[in-house]
C-alpha positions as a Markdown table, in Angstrom:
| # | Residue | x | y | z |
|---|---|---|---|---|
| 1 | Met | -44.3 | -54.7 | 33.2 |
| 2 | Gln | -47.4 | -56.8 | 33.6 |
| 3 | Gln | -50.6 | -55.5 | 35.3 |
| 4 | Phe | -53.6 | -56.7 | 37.2 |
| 5 | Gln | -56.8 | -54.9 | 38.3 |
| 6 | Thr | -57.7 | -54.5 | 41.9 |
| 7 | Ser | -61.2 | -54.9 | 43.4 |
| 8 | Asp | -61.5 | -51.1 | 43.4 |
| 9 | Arg | -60.5 | -50.9 | 39.7 |
| 10 | Val | -56.9 | -49.8 | 39.9 |
| 11 | Arg | -54.3 | -51.2 | 37.5 |
| 12 | Leu | -51.2 | -52.2 | 39.4 |
| 13 | Ser | -47.9 | -53.1 | 37.8 |
| 14 | Tyr | -45.4 | -55.8 | 38.5 |
| 15 | Thr | -42.5 | -57.8 | 37.0 |
| 16 | Asp | -42.4 | -61.6 | 37.3 |
| 17 | Gln | -39.1 | -63.4 | 36.5 |
| 18 | Gly | -37.6 | -66.8 | 37.1 |
| 19 | Asp | -38.7 | -70.0 | 38.7 |
| 20 | Gly | -38.4 | -71.5 | 42.1 |
| 21 | Pro | -39.6 | -70.2 | 45.5 |
| 22 | Pro | -41.3 | -66.8 | 44.9 |
| 23 | Val | -40.0 | -63.6 | 46.5 |
| 24 | Val | -42.1 | -60.5 | 46.3 |
| 25 | Leu | -40.2 | -57.2 | 46.5 |
| 26 | Ile | -42.1 | -54.0 | 47.5 |
| 27 | Ala | -40.3 | -50.6 | 47.4 |
| 28 | Gly | -40.8 | -47.6 | 49.8 |
| 29 | Phe | -42.5 | -44.3 | 49.5 |
| 30 | Thr | -42.1 | -42.7 | 46.1 |
| 31 | Ala | -39.7 | -45.6 | 45.0 |
| 32 | Pro | -40.4 | -47.7 | 41.9 |
| 33 | Ala | -39.9 | -51.5 | 41.6 |
| 34 | Ala | -36.8 | -50.7 | 39.5 |
| 35 | Thr | -34.8 | -49.8 | 42.6 |
| 36 | Trp | -34.7 | -53.5 | 43.4 |
| 37 | Tyr | -32.6 | -54.3 | 40.3 |
| 38 | Phe | -29.5 | -55.6 | 42.0 |
| 39 | Thr | -31.5 | -57.6 | 44.5 |
| 40 | Glu | -33.6 | -59.1 | 41.6 |
| 41 | Gln | -30.4 | -60.2 | 39.9 |
| 42 | Ala | -29.0 | -61.8 | 43.1 |
| 43 | Leu | -32.2 | -63.7 | 43.7 |
| 44 | Leu | -32.5 | -64.9 | 40.1 |
| 45 | Asp | -28.9 | -66.0 | 40.0 |
| 46 | Val | -29.6 | -68.6 | 42.7 |
| 47 | Gly | -32.9 | -69.8 | 41.5 |
| 48 | Tyr | -35.7 | -67.8 | 43.0 |
| 49 | Arg | -38.8 | -66.5 | 41.2 |
| 50 | Val | -38.8 | -62.7 | 41.7 |
| 51 | Ile | -41.9 | -60.5 | 41.6 |
| 52 | Ala | -41.2 | -56.7 | 42.0 |
| 53 | Phe | -44.4 | -54.8 | 42.8 |
| 54 | Asp | -45.3 | -51.2 | 42.2 |
| 55 | Arg | -47.9 | -50.1 | 44.7 |
| 56 | Arg | -50.7 | -47.7 | 43.7 |
| 57 | Asn | -49.4 | -44.2 | 42.9 |
| 58 | His | -45.9 | -45.7 | 42.6 |
| 59 | Gly | -43.8 | -46.5 | 39.5 |
| 60 | Ala | -45.8 | -47.7 | 36.5 |
| 61 | Ser | -49.0 | -48.4 | 38.5 |
| 62 | Asp | -52.2 | -46.2 | 38.3 |
| 63 | Ala | -52.3 | -43.2 | 40.5 |
| 64 | Pro | -56.0 | -42.9 | 41.7 |
| 65 | Pro | -57.1 | -40.1 | 44.0 |
| 66 | Tyr | -58.3 | -42.7 | 46.5 |
| 67 | Gly | -56.9 | -45.6 | 48.5 |
| 68 | Gln | -54.2 | -43.5 | 50.1 |
| 69 | Arg | -53.9 | -45.6 | 53.3 |
| 70 | Leu | -51.8 | -48.6 | 54.3 |
| 71 | Ser | -54.8 | -50.8 | 54.8 |
| 72 | Arg | -55.6 | -50.5 | 51.1 |
| 73 | His | -52.0 | -51.1 | 50.2 |
| 74 | Gly | -52.2 | -54.3 | 52.3 |
| 75 | Lys | -55.3 | -55.4 | 50.5 |
| 76 | Asp | -53.6 | -54.6 | 47.2 |
| 77 | Leu | -50.8 | -57.0 | 48.2 |
| 78 | His | -53.4 | -59.7 | 49.1 |
| 79 | Glu | -55.0 | -59.3 | 45.7 |
| 80 | Leu | -51.6 | -59.6 | 43.9 |
| 81 | Leu | -50.9 | -62.8 | 45.8 |
| 82 | Asp | -54.4 | -64.0 | 44.7 |
| 83 | Trp | -53.8 | -63.0 | 41.1 |
| 84 | Leu | -50.5 | -64.9 | 41.0 |
| 85 | Ser | -51.9 | -67.8 | 43.0 |
| 86 | Leu | -49.1 | -67.5 | 45.5 |
| 87 | Asp | -49.8 | -69.5 | 48.7 |
| 88 | Ala | -46.3 | -69.5 | 50.1 |
| 89 | Ala | -44.1 | -66.5 | 49.2 |
| 90 | Tyr | -41.3 | -64.6 | 50.8 |
| 91 | Leu | -42.2 | -60.9 | 51.3 |
| 92 | Val | -39.5 | -58.2 | 51.3 |
| 93 | Gly | -40.4 | -54.6 | 51.9 |
| 94 | Gly | -38.2 | -51.5 | 51.8 |
| 95 | Ser | -39.2 | -48.7 | 54.1 |
| 96 | Met | -43.0 | -48.1 | 53.7 |
| 97 | Gly | -43.1 | -51.2 | 51.6 |
| 98 | Ala | -42.5 | -53.1 | 54.8 |
| 99 | Ser | -45.4 | -51.3 | 56.4 |
| 100 | Ser | -47.7 | -52.4 | 53.6 |
| 101 | Ile | -46.7 | -56.0 | 54.3 |
| 102 | Trp | -47.5 | -55.5 | 58.0 |
| 103 | Ala | -50.9 | -54.1 | 57.0 |
| 104 | Tyr | -51.4 | -57.2 | 54.9 |
| 105 | Phe | -50.6 | -59.4 | 57.9 |
| 106 | Asp | -52.9 | -57.4 | 60.1 |
| 107 | Leu | -55.8 | -57.9 | 57.7 |
| 108 | Phe | -55.2 | -61.4 | 56.3 |
| 109 | Ser | -52.8 | -63.2 | 58.7 |
| 110 | Tyr | -49.3 | -64.7 | 58.1 |
| 111 | Ala | -50.5 | -68.0 | 56.5 |
| 112 | Arg | -49.2 | -67.3 | 53.0 |
| 113 | Cys | -45.8 | -65.9 | 54.0 |
| 114 | Arg | -42.8 | -68.2 | 54.3 |
| 115 | Gly | -40.7 | -65.3 | 55.6 |
| 116 | Met | -40.7 | -61.6 | 55.7 |
| 117 | Val | -37.9 | -59.0 | 55.5 |
| 118 | Ser | -38.2 | -55.4 | 56.5 |
| 119 | Val | -35.5 | -53.1 | 55.1 |
| 120 | Asp | -35.0 | -50.1 | 57.4 |
| 121 | Gln | -38.5 | -49.5 | 58.5 |
| 122 | Thr | -39.3 | -48.7 | 62.1 |
| 123 | Pro | -42.6 | -50.2 | 63.2 |
| 124 | Lys | -43.7 | -47.0 | 64.9 |
| 125 | Leu | -42.7 | -43.6 | 63.5 |
| 126 | Leu | -44.1 | -41.6 | 66.4 |
| 127 | Asn | -41.8 | -41.0 | 69.3 |
| 128 | Val | -43.6 | -41.4 | 72.6 |
| 129 | Glu | -42.7 | -42.2 | 76.2 |
| 130 | Gly | -41.1 | -45.7 | 76.1 |
| 131 | Trp | -40.4 | -45.6 | 72.4 |
| 132 | Asn | -37.6 | -43.4 | 71.0 |
| 133 | Asn | -37.0 | -45.3 | 67.7 |
| 134 | Gly | -39.3 | -43.3 | 65.6 |
| 135 | Phe | -38.7 | -40.7 | 62.9 |
| 136 | Tyr | -36.4 | -38.0 | 64.2 |
| 137 | Gly | -38.5 | -35.0 | 65.5 |
| 138 | Leu | -41.9 | -36.7 | 65.1 |
| 139 | Thr | -43.8 | -36.3 | 68.4 |
| 140 | Pro | -47.5 | -36.1 | 69.2 |
| 141 | Glu | -47.2 | -32.3 | 69.0 |
| 142 | Ser | -45.7 | -32.4 | 65.4 |
| 143 | Leu | -47.7 | -35.4 | 64.1 |
| 144 | Gly | -50.1 | -33.2 | 62.2 |
| 145 | Thr | -47.5 | -30.8 | 60.6 |
| 146 | Leu | -44.1 | -32.5 | 60.2 |
| 147 | Phe | -45.1 | -34.3 | 56.9 |
| 148 | Ala | -47.3 | -31.6 | 55.6 |
| 149 | Ala | -45.0 | -30.9 | 52.7 |
| 150 | Gly | -43.4 | -34.3 | 52.2 |
| 151 | Ile | -40.5 | -35.8 | 54.1 |
| 152 | Pro | -38.4 | -33.1 | 55.9 |
| 153 | Pro | -34.6 | -33.4 | 56.2 |
| 154 | Thr | -33.5 | -34.5 | 59.6 |
| 155 | Gly | -29.8 | -33.6 | 59.4 |
| 156 | Arg | -29.0 | -37.1 | 60.6 |
| 157 | Gly | -27.3 | -40.2 | 59.2 |
| 158 | Leu | -25.3 | -40.8 | 56.1 |
| 159 | Gly | -25.1 | -38.4 | 53.1 |
| 160 | Met | -26.8 | -39.3 | 49.9 |
| 161 | Glu | -23.7 | -40.0 | 47.9 |
| 162 | Lys | -23.9 | -43.8 | 48.1 |
| 163 | Thr | -27.6 | -43.8 | 47.3 |
| 164 | Met | -27.1 | -41.6 | 44.2 |
| 165 | Ala | -24.2 | -43.9 | 43.1 |
| 166 | Gly | -26.6 | -46.9 | 43.5 |
| 167 | Met | -29.2 | -45.2 | 41.4 |
| 168 | Ala | -26.7 | -44.4 | 38.7 |
| 169 | Ala | -25.4 | -48.0 | 38.7 |
| 170 | Ile | -29.0 | -49.2 | 38.1 |
| 171 | Ala | -29.4 | -46.7 | 35.2 |
| 172 | Asp | -26.1 | -47.9 | 33.7 |
| 173 | Ala | -27.1 | -51.5 | 34.0 |
| 174 | Thr | -30.6 | -51.2 | 32.6 |
| 175 | Gly | -30.3 | -48.1 | 30.3 |
| 176 | Glu | -33.2 | -46.5 | 32.1 |
| 177 | Ala | -33.3 | -44.3 | 35.2 |
| 178 | Ala | -35.3 | -45.5 | 38.2 |
| 179 | Ala | -37.3 | -42.3 | 38.6 |
| 180 | Met | -38.5 | -41.5 | 42.1 |
| 181 | Gly | -41.9 | -39.9 | 42.7 |
| 182 | Asp | -42.6 | -36.6 | 44.4 |
| 183 | Ala | -42.7 | -36.9 | 48.1 |
| 184 | Ala | -44.7 | -33.7 | 48.3 |
| 185 | Asp | -47.4 | -34.8 | 45.8 |
| 186 | Pro | -50.7 | -33.7 | 47.4 |
| 187 | Ala | -52.3 | -37.0 | 46.1 |
| 188 | Thr | -50.0 | -39.2 | 48.3 |
| 189 | Leu | -49.6 | -36.9 | 51.3 |
| 190 | Pro | -52.5 | -38.7 | 53.0 |
| 191 | Leu | -50.7 | -42.0 | 52.6 |
| 192 | Leu | -47.6 | -40.5 | 54.2 |
| 193 | Gln | -49.7 | -39.1 | 57.1 |
| 194 | Asp | -51.3 | -42.5 | 57.6 |
| 195 | His | -47.9 | -44.1 | 57.7 |
| 196 | Ala | -46.7 | -41.6 | 60.3 |
| 197 | Gly | -49.4 | -42.5 | 62.7 |
| 198 | Ala | -49.2 | -46.3 | 62.4 |
| 199 | Asp | -47.9 | -48.7 | 65.0 |
| 200 | Trp | -47.1 | -52.2 | 63.7 |
| 201 | Arg | -45.3 | -53.5 | 66.8 |
| 202 | Asp | -48.1 | -55.9 | 67.8 |
| 203 | Val | -48.0 | -57.3 | 64.2 |
| 204 | Ile | -44.3 | -58.1 | 64.6 |
| 205 | Ile | -44.7 | -59.5 | 68.1 |
| 206 | Arg | -47.5 | -61.8 | 67.0 |
| 207 | Thr | -45.7 | -63.0 | 63.8 |
| 208 | Glu | -46.2 | -66.7 | 62.8 |
| 209 | Cys | -43.6 | -66.5 | 60.1 |
| 210 | Pro | -39.8 | -65.8 | 60.4 |
| 211 | Met | -39.2 | -62.1 | 60.2 |
| 212 | Leu | -35.9 | -60.3 | 59.6 |
| 213 | Leu | -35.6 | -56.6 | 60.5 |
| 214 | Val | -32.7 | -55.0 | 58.6 |
| 215 | Ala | -31.5 | -51.6 | 59.7 |
| 216 | Gly | -29.1 | -49.1 | 58.2 |
| 217 | Ala | -26.6 | -48.1 | 60.9 |
| 218 | Glu | -26.7 | -44.5 | 59.7 |
| 219 | Ser | -30.3 | -44.2 | 58.6 |
| 220 | Gln | -31.3 | -40.6 | 57.9 |
| 221 | Phe | -34.8 | -41.2 | 59.4 |
| 222 | Trp | -34.6 | -43.1 | 62.7 |
| 223 | Pro | -32.2 | -45.0 | 65.1 |
| 224 | Cys | -31.1 | -48.4 | 64.0 |
| 225 | Asp | -32.2 | -49.7 | 67.4 |
| 226 | His | -35.8 | -50.0 | 66.1 |
| 227 | Ala | -34.8 | -53.4 | 64.7 |
| 228 | Thr | -33.0 | -54.9 | 67.7 |
| 229 | Ala | -35.7 | -53.6 | 70.1 |
| 230 | Met | -38.2 | -56.0 | 68.5 |
| 231 | Cys | -36.2 | -59.1 | 68.8 |
| 232 | Gln | -36.9 | -59.8 | 72.4 |
| 233 | Glu | -40.6 | -60.4 | 71.9 |
| 234 | Asn | -40.8 | -63.4 | 69.6 |
| 235 | Pro | -38.1 | -66.0 | 68.7 |
| 236 | Leu | -39.2 | -65.8 | 65.0 |
| 237 | Val | -38.0 | -62.2 | 64.9 |
| 238 | Ser | -34.3 | -61.4 | 64.2 |
| 239 | Ala | -32.4 | -58.3 | 63.3 |
| 240 | Val | -29.3 | -57.2 | 61.4 |
| 241 | Val | -27.7 | -53.8 | 61.4 |
| 242 | Leu | -25.7 | -53.0 | 58.3 |
| 243 | Glu | -22.8 | -50.6 | 58.7 |
| 244 | Asp | -22.1 | -47.8 | 56.3 |
| 245 | Cys | -25.7 | -47.7 | 55.2 |
| 246 | Gly | -28.3 | -45.0 | 55.3 |
| 247 | His | -32.1 | -45.6 | 54.9 |
| 248 | Pro | -31.9 | -47.1 | 51.3 |
| 249 | Val | -29.9 | -50.1 | 52.4 |
| 250 | Asn | -30.3 | -52.1 | 49.2 |
| 251 | Leu | -28.9 | -49.1 | 47.2 |
| 252 | Asp | -26.2 | -48.1 | 49.7 |
| 253 | Gln | -24.7 | -51.5 | 50.1 |
| 254 | Pro | -26.4 | -53.8 | 47.6 |
| 255 | Asp | -23.9 | -56.7 | 47.8 |
| 256 | Val | -24.0 | -56.8 | 51.6 |
| 257 | Phe | -27.8 | -56.5 | 51.7 |
| 258 | Asn | -28.2 | -59.1 | 49.1 |
| 259 | Gln | -26.1 | -61.6 | 50.9 |
| 260 | Thr | -28.0 | -60.8 | 54.1 |
| 261 | Leu | -31.2 | -61.5 | 52.3 |
| 262 | Leu | -30.0 | -64.7 | 50.7 |
| 263 | Asp | -28.7 | -66.0 | 54.1 |
| 264 | Phe | -32.1 | -65.4 | 55.6 |
| 265 | Leu | -34.0 | -67.1 | 52.8 |
| 266 | Ala | -31.6 | -70.1 | 53.0 |
| 267 | Arg | -32.4 | -70.6 | 56.7 |
């Protein structure tokens, strides 16, 4: 992997392959860039340039004891785009990776984004009156405690068999396991807590670039309605719910997800 240094002296890792319109892939909480393997191949096969980015404390990037908030992750993305001189890129975020893109938009605007895809990330994890599409069981009363030891099981959604099969298929194809980080690592629990309290709905509503919200019909974390609920607010926002998928849509149904992504980029 290649690296660049951020303005706060953190070395962040990324891969950069192919030519053509650039697509930046950003994985979710604890997930490394390697989990995008099958999506990378699908994009490269049809002529895209593909950058897969490890956020700080993820994958091969440095793990500093600071910067554990989404605003800093949004700035890191901004600095990656600067480093690569990308003025018109597609941005694709899985889970918390999507939230880091929304944080980037909030700080630096939509101007450098040709289109954005969120992969099973609700824009608001906290369930409140008028919004029931957050993380199962996360309420104002439990906000300070539910994620104190990582991500708790919800007892909802699809089992993990498809996801584990997807991870095994990546290991078979690459000869190397795509190792996940520890969701209970004390160093990144502040990032998880920051994520839990965020509300990105206004960023989606105000979008100036096309935005596709992909949801897993059987997500373990939240109802798939989080995606369709946002489509009424801005004609640039669209949603797709993929059947037989849990939260890691790109691992559970890689072929279906990749075609969905390619169709969006082609439009």
